[in-house]
Biopython code that builds the backbone (N, CA, C, O; Angstrom):
import numpy as np
from Bio.PDB.StructureBuilder import StructureBuilder

atoms = [
    (1, "MET", "N", (0.898, -0.991, -0.094)),
    (1, "MET", "CA", (0.090, -0.004, -0.003)),
    (1, "MET", "C", (0.868, 1.305, 0.041)),
    (1, "MET", "O", (1.789, 1.500, 0.835)),
    (2, "ASN", "N", (0.455, 2.170, -0.837)),
    (2, "ASN", "CA", (1.287, 3.569, -0.964)),
    (2, "ASN", "C", (0.428, 4.601, -0.307)),
    (2, "ASN", "O", (-0.689, 4.264, 0.089)),
    (3, "LYS", "N", (0.812, 5.717, -0.169)),
    (3, "LYS", "CA", (0.150, 6.948, 0.340)),
    (3, "LYS", "C", (-1.286, 7.145, -0.301)),
    (3, "LYS", "O", (-2.350, 7.272, 0.305)),
    (4, "THR", "N", (-1.083, 7.142, -1.579)),
    (4, "THR", "CA", (-2.605, 7.373, -2.450)),
    (4, "THR", "C", (-3.586, 6.315, -2.086)),
    (4, "THR", "O", (-4.786, 6.573, -1.993)),
    (5, "ALA", "N", (-3.033, 4.976, -1.851)),
    (5, "ALA", "CA", (-3.960, 4.037, -1.504)),
    (5, "ALA", "C", (-4.449, 4.004, -0.117)),
    (5, "ALA", "O", (-5.541, 3.510, 0.164)),
    (6, "LEU", "N", (-3.593, 4.564, 0.823)),
    (6, "LEU", "CA", (-3.919, 4.920, 2.236)),
    (6, "LEU", "C", (-5.015, 5.884, 2.089)),
    (6, "LEU", "O", (-6.088, 5.590, 2.616)),
    (7, "ILE", "N", (-4.906, 6.994, 1.448)),
    (7, "ILE", "CA", (-5.814, 8.121, 1.564)),
    (7, "ILE", "C", (-7.165, 7.559, 1.186)),
    (7, "ILE", "O", (-8.158, 7.797, 1.873)),
    (8, "GLN", "N", (-7.212, 6.726, -0.034)),
    (8, "GLN", "CA", (-8.413, 6.214, -0.578)),
    (8, "GLN", "C", (-9.092, 5.347, 0.382)),
    (8, "GLN", "O", (-10.317, 5.421, 0.475)),
    (9, "GLU", "N", (-8.394, 4.490, 1.142)),
    (9, "GLU", "CA", (-8.958, 3.760, 2.056)),
    (9, "GLU", "C", (-9.496, 4.470, 3.264)),
    (9, "GLU", "O", (-10.565, 4.025, 3.683)),
    (10, "VAL", "N", (-8.985, 5.458, 3.890)),
    (10, "VAL", "CA", (-9.474, 6.292, 4.888)),
    (10, "VAL", "C", (-10.589, 6.998, 4.290)),
    (10, "VAL", "O", (-11.647, 7.074, 4.914)),
    (11, "SER", "N", (-10.457, 7.539, 3.106)),
    (11, "SER", "CA", (-11.697, 8.414, 2.615)),
    (11, "SER", "C", (-12.860, 7.573, 2.526)),
    (11, "SER", "O", (-13.930, 8.106, 2.821)),
    (12, "GLU", "N", (-12.865, 6.204, 2.133)),
    (12, "GLU", "CA", (-14.039, 5.403, 2.202)),
    (12, "GLU", "C", (-14.565, 5.285, 3.597)),
    (12, "GLU", "O", (-15.786, 5.267, 3.754)),
    (13, "GLN", "N", (-13.803, 5.207, 4.571)),
    (13, "GLN", "CA", (-14.303, 5.235, 6.003)),
    (13, "GLN", "C", (-15.035, 6.494, 6.397)),
    (13, "GLN", "O", (-16.027, 6.408, 7.121)),
    (14, "PHE", "N", (-14.585, 7.689, 5.947)),
    (14, "PHE", "CA", (-15.069, 8.966, 6.442)),
    (14, "PHE", "C", (-15.621, 9.693, 5.210)),
    (14, "PHE", "O", (-14.988, 10.499, 4.528)),
    (15, "ASP", "N", (-16.950, 9.279, 5.010)),
    (15, "ASP", "CA", (-17.610, 10.151, 3.820)),
    (15, "ASP", "C", (-17.868, 11.614, 3.940)),
    (15, "ASP", "O", (-18.161, 12.281, 2.948)),
    (16, "THR", "N", (-17.768, 12.110, 5.096)),
    (16, "THR", "CA", (-17.955, 13.497, 5.436)),
    (16, "THR", "C", (-16.676, 14.452, 5.341)),
    (16, "THR", "O", (-16.773, 15.674, 5.459)),
    (17, "ILE", "N", (-15.429, 13.766, 5.110)),
    (17, "ILE", "CA", (-14.183, 14.418, 4.952)),
    (17, "ILE", "C", (-13.746, 14.197, 3.530)),
    (17, "ILE", "O", (-13.723, 13.076, 3.021)),
    (18, "SER", "N", (-13.380, 15.361, 2.870)),
    (18, "SER", "CA", (-12.933, 15.131, 1.528)),
    (18, "SER", "C", (-11.531, 14.624, 1.209)),
    (18, "SER", "O", (-10.644, 14.943, 2.000)),
    (19, "LYS", "N", (-11.279, 14.025, 0.365)),
    (19, "LYS", "CA", (-9.904, 13.440, -0.018)),
    (19, "LYS", "C", (-8.856, 14.475, 0.244)),
    (19, "LYS", "O", (-7.775, 14.134, 0.723)),
    (20, "LYS", "N", (-9.109, 15.667, -0.032)),
    (20, "LYS", "CA", (-8.001, 16.719, -0.169)),
    (20, "LYS", "C", (-7.553, 16.772, 1.488)),
    (20, "LYS", "O", (-6.397, 16.712, 1.908)),
    (21, "ASP", "N", (-8.827, 16.903, 2.323)),
    (21, "ASP", "CA", (-8.500, 17.024, 3.672)),
    (21, "ASP", "C", (-7.744, 15.869, 4.183)),
    (21, "ASP", "O", (-6.795, 15.968, 4.961)),
    (22, "ILE", "N", (-8.243, 14.688, 3.673)),
    (22, "ILE", "CA", (-7.554, 13.584, 4.377)),
    (22, "ILE", "C", (-6.014, 13.479, 4.024)),
    (22, "ILE", "O", (-5.194, 13.043, 4.831)),
    (23, "ASP", "N", (-5.682, 13.924, 2.719)),
    (23, "ASP", "CA", (-4.345, 13.981, 2.318)),
    (23, "ASP", "C", (-3.640, 15.004, 3.243)),
    (23, "ASP", "O", (-2.522, 14.722, 3.674)),
    (24, "LYS", "N", (-4.199, 16.112, 3.552)),
    (24, "LYS", "CA", (-3.435, 17.036, 4.400)),
    (24, "LYS", "C", (-3.212, 16.360, 5.846)),
    (24, "LYS", "O", (-2.149, 16.570, 6.430)),
    (25, "ILE", "N", (-4.087, 15.648, 6.357)),
    (25, "ILE", "CA", (-4.024, 15.050, 7.621)),
    (25, "ILE", "C", (-2.897, 13.929, 7.546)),
    (25, "ILE", "O", (-2.113, 13.792, 8.485)),
    (26, "VAL", "N", (-2.831, 13.119, 6.393)),
    (26, "VAL", "CA", (-2.006, 12.011, 6.612)),
    (26, "VAL", "C", (-0.526, 12.675, 6.307)),
    (26, "VAL", "O", (0.476, 12.185, 6.830)),
    (27, "SER", "N", (-0.450, 13.779, 5.461)),
    (27, "SER", "CA", (0.783, 14.322, 5.284)),
    (27, "SER", "C", (1.396, 14.916, 6.451)),
    (27, "SER", "O", (2.607, 14.909, 6.669)),
    (28, "CYS", "N", (0.436, 15.476, 7.256)),
    (28, "CYS", "CA", (0.781, 16.231, 8.495)),
    (28, "CYS", "C", (1.226, 15.159, 9.459)),
    (28, "CYS", "O", (2.117, 15.448, 10.258)),
    (29, "VAL", "N", (0.684, 13.919, 9.467)),
    (29, "VAL", "CA", (1.141, 12.723, 10.414)),
    (29, "VAL", "C", (2.434, 12.497, 10.107)),
    (29, "VAL", "O", (3.315, 12.524, 10.966)),
    (30, "PHE", "N", (2.670, 12.240, 8.778)),
    (30, "PHE", "CA", (3.948, 11.712, 8.420)),
    (30, "PHE", "C", (5.081, 12.769, 8.620)),
    (30, "PHE", "O", (6.174, 12.390, 9.040)),
    (31, "GLU", "N", (4.849, 14.101, 8.328)),
    (31, "GLU", "CA", (5.706, 15.101, 8.604)),
    (31, "GLU", "C", (6.163, 15.134, 10.111)),
    (31, "GLU", "O", (7.362, 15.210, 10.379)),
    (32, "LYS", "N", (5.232, 15.080, 11.059)),
    (32, "LYS", "CA", (5.447, 15.104, 12.362)),
    (32, "LYS", "C", (6.323, 13.900, 12.777)),
    (32, "LYS", "O", (7.099, 13.952, 13.731)),
    (33, "MET", "N", (6.155, 12.848, 12.022)),
    (33, "MET", "CA", (6.809, 11.488, 12.307)),
    (33, "MET", "C", (8.296, 11.829, 12.132)),
    (33, "MET", "O", (9.192, 11.563, 12.933)),
    (34, "ILE", "N", (8.419, 12.502, 10.881)),
    (34, "ILE", "CA", (9.729, 12.652, 10.314)),
    (34, "ILE", "C", (10.500, 13.801, 11.181)),
    (34, "ILE", "O", (11.711, 13.717, 11.385)),
    (35, "GLU", "N", (9.865, 14.664, 11.575)),
    (35, "GLU", "CA", (10.472, 15.669, 12.419)),
    (35, "GLU", "C", (10.837, 15.264, 13.785)),
    (35, "GLU", "O", (11.872, 15.663, 14.319)),
    (36, "THR", "N", (9.940, 14.421, 14.395)),
    (36, "THR", "CA", (10.368, 13.852, 15.538)),
    (36, "THR", "C", (11.581, 12.768, 15.564)),
    (36, "THR", "O", (12.329, 12.655, 16.535)),
    (37, "LEU", "N", (11.682, 12.025, 14.441)),
    (37, "LEU", "CA", (12.747, 11.194, 14.132)),
    (37, "LEU", "C", (14.066, 12.105, 13.935)),
    (37, "LEU", "O", (15.090, 11.844, 14.567)),
    (38, "SER", "N", (14.006, 13.039, 13.152)),
    (38, "SER", "CA", (15.026, 13.790, 12.722)),
    (38, "SER", "C", (15.780, 14.555, 13.727)),
    (38, "SER", "O", (16.915, 14.994, 13.536)),
    (39, "GLU", "N", (14.964, 14.721, 15.014)),
    (39, "GLU", "CA", (15.486, 15.447, 16.116)),
    (39, "GLU", "C", (16.216, 14.313, 17.090)),
    (39, "GLU", "O", (16.787, 14.568, 18.150)),
    (40, "GLY", "N", (16.074, 13.085, 16.520)),
    (40, "GLY", "CA", (16.759, 11.961, 17.408)),
    (40, "GLY", "C", (15.884, 11.565, 18.474)),
    (40, "GLY", "O", (16.385, 10.962, 19.424)),
    (41, "ASP", "N", (14.598, 11.821, 18.463)),
    (41, "ASP", "CA", (13.628, 11.462, 19.461)),
    (41, "ASP", "C", (13.137, 9.942, 18.883)),
    (41, "ASP", "O", (13.266, 9.573, 17.716)),
    (42, "THR", "N", (12.578, 9.203, 19.923)),
    (42, "THR", "CA", (11.851, 8.047, 19.729)),
    (42, "THR", "C", (10.301, 8.208, 19.553)),
    (42, "THR", "O", (9.634, 8.948, 20.276)),
    (43, "LEU", "N", (9.814, 7.502, 18.596)),
    (43, "LEU", "CA", (8.380, 7.613, 18.303)),
    (43, "LEU", "C", (7.736, 6.214, 18.523)),
    (43, "LEU", "O", (8.002, 5.186, 17.901)),
    (44, "GLU", "N", (6.832, 6.378, 19.534)),
    (44, "GLU", "CA", (6.274, 5.101, 20.065)),
    (44, "GLU", "C", (4.798, 5.318, 19.683)),
    (44, "GLU", "O", (4.218, 6.354, 20.009)),
    (45, "ILE", "N", (4.128, 4.230, 18.916)),
    (45, "ILE", "CA", (2.801, 4.194, 18.610)),
    (45, "ILE", "C", (2.147, 3.006, 19.156)),
    (45, "ILE", "O", (2.308, 1.922, 18.594)),
    (46, "ALA", "N", (1.310, 3.136, 20.366)),
    (46, "ALA", "CA", (0.884, 2.197, 21.042)),
    (46, "ALA", "C", (-0.011, 1.116, 20.163)),
    (46, "ALA", "O", (-0.896, 1.589, 19.449)),
    (47, "GLY", "N", (0.173, -0.228, 20.186)),
    (47, "GLY", "CA", (-0.465, -1.124, 19.340)),
    (47, "GLY", "C", (0.018, -1.260, 17.961)),
    (47, "GLY", "O", (-0.473, -2.032, 17.138)),
    (48, "PHE", "N", (1.142, -0.362, 17.725)),
    (48, "PHE", "CA", (1.832, -0.552, 16.279)),
    (48, "PHE", "C", (3.222, -0.991, 16.313)),
    (48, "PHE", "O", (3.684, -2.021, 15.822)),
    (49, "GLY", "N", (3.903, 0.039, 17.040)),
    (49, "GLY", "CA", (5.348, -0.208, 17.296)),
    (49, "GLY", "C", (6.070, 1.037, 17.621)),
    (49, "GLY", "O", (5.494, 2.094, 17.877)),
    (50, "LYS", "N", (7.489, 0.861, 17.601)),
    (50, "LYS", "CA", (8.340, 1.881, 17.939)),
    (50, "LYS", "C", (9.415, 2.270, 17.009)),
    (50, "LYS", "O", (10.050, 1.342, 16.508)),
    (51, "PHE", "N", (9.724, 3.451, 16.696)),
    (51, "PHE", "CA", (10.697, 3.834, 15.699)),
    (51, "PHE", "C", (11.773, 4.452, 16.433)),
    (51, "PHE", "O", (11.469, 5.437, 17.106)),
    (52, "VAL", "N", (12.987, 4.060, 16.433)),
    (52, "VAL", "CA", (14.276, 4.519, 17.087)),
    (52, "VAL", "C", (15.393, 4.906, 16.128)),
    (52, "VAL", "O", (15.676, 4.177, 15.178)),
    (53, "VAL", "N", (16.042, 6.076, 16.375)),
    (53, "VAL", "CA", (17.069, 6.457, 15.581)),
    (53, "VAL", "C", (18.380, 5.758, 16.140)),
    (53, "VAL", "O", (18.698, 5.846, 17.325)),
    (54, "ASN", "N", (19.064, 5.105, 15.262)),
    (54, "ASN", "CA", (20.375, 4.514, 15.776)),
    (54, "ASN", "C", (21.430, 5.152, 14.960)),
    (54, "ASN", "O", (21.236, 5.943, 14.036)),
    (55, "GLU", "N", (22.663, 4.689, 15.437)),
    (55, "GLU", "CA", (23.916, 5.241, 14.780)),
    (55, "GLU", "C", (24.801, 4.140, 14.314)),
    (55, "GLU", "O", (25.055, 3.163, 15.018)),
    (56, "ARG", "N", (25.260, 4.318, 13.124)),
    (56, "ARG", "CA", (26.306, 3.364, 12.768)),
    (56, "ARG", "C", (27.713, 4.036, 12.766)),
    (56, "ARG", "O", (27.939, 5.154, 12.302)),
    (57, "LYS", "N", (28.641, 3.196, 13.354)),
    (57, "LYS", "CA", (29.982, 3.987, 13.399)),
    (57, "LYS", "C", (30.628, 3.960, 12.068)),
    (57, "LYS", "O", (30.218, 3.252, 11.149)),
    (58, "GLU", "N", (31.700, 4.790, 11.984)),
    (58, "GLU", "CA", (32.398, 4.910, 10.701)),
    (58, "GLU", "C", (33.229, 3.554, 10.675)),
    (58, "GLU", "O", (33.614, 3.043, 11.726)),
    (59, "ARG", "N", (33.481, 3.010, 9.471)),
    (59, "ARG", "CA", (33.981, 1.581, 9.308)),
    (59, "ARG", "C", (34.755, 1.568, 8.033)),
    (59, "ARG", "O", (34.705, 2.546, 7.287)),
    (60, "MET", "N", (35.416, 0.595, 7.762)),
    (60, "MET", "CA", (36.213, 0.311, 6.465)),
    (60, "MET", "C", (35.505, -0.648, 5.873)),
    (60, "MET", "O", (34.950, -1.582, 6.451)),
    (61, "GLY", "N", (35.517, -0.378, 4.441)),
    (61, "GLY", "CA", (34.767, -1.371, 3.514)),
    (61, "GLY", "C", (35.716, -1.522, 2.251)),
    (61, "GLY", "O", (36.809, -0.978, 2.098)),
    (62, "ILE", "N", (35.166, -2.239, 1.523)),
    (62, "ILE", "CA", (36.084, -2.650, 0.099)),
    (62, "ILE", "C", (35.062, -2.283, -1.053)),
    (62, "ILE", "O", (33.890, -2.657, -1.076)),
    (63, "ASN", "N", (35.700, -1.472, -2.031)),
    (63, "ASN", "CA", (34.950, -1.211, -3.185)),
    (63, "ASN", "C", (35.075, -2.488, -4.015)),
    (63, "ASN", "O", (36.195, -2.846, -4.379)),
    (64, "PRO", "N", (33.970, -3.205, -4.338)),
    (64, "PRO", "CA", (34.020, -4.497, -5.183)),
    (64, "PRO", "C", (34.365, -4.307, -6.442)),
    (64, "PRO", "O", (34.674, -5.334, -7.047)),
    (65, "MET", "N", (34.414, -3.212, -7.083)),
    (65, "MET", "CA", (34.784, -3.031, -8.469)),
    (65, "MET", "C", (36.354, -3.019, -8.494)),
    (65, "MET", "O", (37.015, -3.696, -9.281)),
    (66, "THR", "N", (36.875, -2.180, -7.552)),
    (66, "THR", "CA", (38.427, -1.998, -7.705)),
    (66, "THR", "C", (39.181, -2.707, -6.534)),
    (66, "THR", "O", (40.411, -2.692, -6.514)),
    (67, "MET", "N", (38.435, -3.342, -5.536)),
    (67, "MET", "CA", (38.910, -3.967, -4.438)),
    (67, "MET", "C", (39.774, -3.045, -3.613)),
    (67, "MET", "O", (40.636, -3.457, -2.838)),
    (68, "GLU", "N", (39.513, -1.867, -3.809)),
    (68, "GLU", "CA", (40.261, -0.826, -2.778)),
    (68, "GLU", "C", (39.553, -0.563, -1.633)),
    (68, "GLU", "O", (38.325, -0.555, -1.548)),
    (69, "ARG", "N", (40.463, -0.315, -0.617)),
    (69, "ARG", "CA", (39.803, -0.017, 0.736)),
    (69, "ARG", "C", (39.198, 1.346, 0.803)),
    (69, "ARG", "O", (39.815, 2.315, 0.361)),
    (70, "ILE", "N", (37.925, 1.464, 1.380)),
    (70, "ILE", "CA", (37.298, 2.871, 1.563)),
    (70, "ILE", "C", (36.832, 3.109, 2.834)),
    (70, "ILE", "O", (36.611, 2.182, 3.613)),
    (71, "CYS", "N", (36.660, 4.268, 3.117)),
    (71, "CYS", "CA", (36.117, 4.611, 4.562)),
    (71, "CYS", "C", (34.545, 4.864, 4.364)),
    (71, "CYS", "O", (34.130, 5.690, 3.550)),
    (72, "ILE", "N", (33.748, 4.128, 5.131)),
    (72, "ILE", "CA", (32.512, 4.229, 5.083)),
    (72, "ILE", "C", (32.098, 5.265, 6.248)),
    (72, "ILE", "O", (32.391, 4.940, 7.398)),
    (73, "PRO", "N", (31.471, 6.424, 6.039)),
    (73, "PRO", "CA", (31.305, 7.407, 6.992)),
    (73, "PRO", "C", (30.338, 6.909, 7.994)),
    (73, "PRO", "O", (29.606, 5.976, 7.664)),
    (74, "ALA", "N", (30.231, 7.512, 9.387)),
    (74, "ALA", "CA", (29.358, 7.274, 10.111)),
    (74, "ALA", "C", (27.872, 7.845, 9.792)),
    (74, "ALA", "O", (27.703, 8.963, 9.305)),
    (75, "SER", "N", (26.753, 6.907, 10.136)),
    (75, "SER", "CA", (25.546, 7.529, 9.585)),
    (75, "SER", "C", (24.236, 7.168, 10.667)),
    (75, "SER", "O", (24.409, 6.430, 11.637)),
    (76, "LYS", "N", (23.236, 7.645, 10.425)),
    (76, "LYS", "CA", (22.130, 7.547, 11.297)),
    (76, "LYS", "C", (21.117, 6.609, 10.532)),
    (76, "LYS", "O", (21.130, 6.621, 9.302)),
    (77, "TYR", "N", (20.287, 5.839, 11.186)),
    (77, "TYR", "CA", (19.252, 5.159, 10.543)),
    (77, "TYR", "C", (18.103, 4.984, 11.423)),
    (77, "TYR", "O", (18.243, 5.130, 12.637)),
    (78, "VAL", "N", (16.912, 4.666, 10.877)),
    (78, "VAL", "CA", (15.651, 4.456, 11.600)),
    (78, "VAL", "C", (15.310, 2.977, 11.748)),
    (78, "VAL", "O", (15.125, 2.278, 10.752)),
    (79, "LYS", "N", (15.227, 2.504, 12.979)),
    (79, "LYS", "CA", (14.986, 1.064, 13.318)),
    (79, "LYS", "C", (13.385, 0.941, 13.744)),
    (79, "LYS", "O", (12.978, 1.724, 14.602)),
    (80, "PHE", "N", (12.576, 0.090, 13.232)),
    (80, "PHE", "CA", (11.313, -0.129, 13.494)),
    (80, "PHE", "C", (11.325, -1.465, 14.305)),
    (80, "PHE", "O", (11.968, -2.430, 13.893)),
    (81, "THR", "N", (10.630, -1.504, 15.421)),
    (81, "THR", "CA", (10.272, -2.748, 16.173)),
    (81, "THR", "C", (8.711, -2.775, 16.628)),
    (81, "THR", "O", (8.161, -2.053, 17.460)),
    (82, "SER", "N", (8.177, -3.786, 15.864)),
    (82, "SER", "CA", (6.630, -3.802, 16.111)),
    (82, "SER", "C", (6.241, -4.317, 17.343)),
    (82, "SER", "O", (6.929, -5.107, 17.990)),
    (83, "SER", "N", (5.124, -3.876, 17.694)),
    (83, "SER", "CA", (4.454, -4.137, 19.046)),
    (83, "SER", "C", (4.161, -5.672, 19.065)),
    (83, "SER", "O", (4.106, -6.304, 18.009)),
    (84, "LYS", "N", (3.979, -6.249, 20.256)),
    (84, "LYS", "CA", (3.426, -7.489, 20.303)),
    (84, "LYS", "C", (2.017, -7.746, 19.831)),
    (84, "LYS", "O", (1.666, -8.812, 19.326)),
    (85, "SER", "N", (1.316, -6.820, 20.003)),
    (85, "SER", "CA", (-0.218, -7.001, 19.407)),
    (85, "SER", "C", (-0.097, -6.873, 17.667)),
    (85, "SER", "O", (-0.763, -7.637, 16.968)),
    (86, "LEU", "N", (0.592, -6.088, 17.199)),
    (86, "LEU", "CA", (0.953, -6.124, 15.758)),
    (86, "LEU", "C", (1.477, -7.466, 15.287)),
    (86, "LEU", "O", (1.000, -8.028, 14.302)),
    (87, "LYS", "N", (2.491, -7.980, 16.026)),
    (87, "LYS", "CA", (3.210, -9.280, 15.587)),
    (87, "LYS", "C", (2.095, -10.238, 15.738)),
    (87, "LYS", "O", (1.963, -11.116, 14.886)),
    (88, "ASP", "N", (1.384, -10.167, 16.611)),
    (88, "ASP", "CA", (0.271, -11.487, 16.876)),
    (88, "ASP", "C", (-0.848, -11.108, 15.759)),
    (88, "ASP", "O", (-1.354, -12.076, 15.192)),
    (89, "LEU", "N", (-1.220, -10.034, 15.441)),
    (89, "LEU", "CA", (-2.127, -9.979, 14.118)),
    (89, "LEU", "C", (-1.410, -10.565, 12.946)),
    (89, "LEU", "O", (-1.976, -11.455, 12.312)),
    (90, "VAL", "N", (-0.184, -10.144, 12.584)),
    (90, "VAL", "CA", (0.366, -10.581, 11.459)),
    (90, "VAL", "C", (0.538, -12.045, 11.465)),
    (90, "VAL", "O", (0.452, -12.603, 10.371)),
    (91, "ASN", "N", (0.756, -12.731, 12.467)),
    (91, "ASN", "CA", (1.062, -14.051, 12.508)),
    (91, "ASN", "C", (-0.166, -14.922, 12.621)),
    (91, "ASN", "O", (-0.021, -16.145, 12.630)),
    (92, "LYS", "N", (-1.407, -14.359, 12.710)),
    (92, "LYS", "CA", (-2.667, -15.143, 12.749)),
    (92, "LYS", "C", (-2.810, -16.225, 11.779)),
    (92, "LYS", "O", (-3.833, -16.909, 11.763)),
]
sb = StructureBuilder()
sb.init_structure("model")
sb.init_model(0)
sb.init_chain("A")
sb.init_seg("    ")
for serial, (resi, resn, name, xyz) in enumerate(atoms, 1):
    if name == "N":
        sb.init_residue(resn, " ", resi, " ")
    sb.init_atom(name, np.array(xyz, "f"), 0.0, 1.0, " ", f" {name:<3s}", serial, name[0])
structure = sb.get_structure()
């Protein structure tokens, strides 16, 4: 499912709200999620899961084309851990 499909599904549940308004709401939710994570904070949604920003240390790697050793810079990434209730629903 992509964002457009999500908006379509939500609009079918709420006849009184226009698709345009639902698009604004969904976009706002994603923007706030991104804002929270970009500040390094944890985002926890009860019954769904938790998003945590983790860091990778700088490390050495090998360019497979030239076999030359290269330095891979430190970076941050988002890790998602699903809640127990979501895992249970998926594993039914």
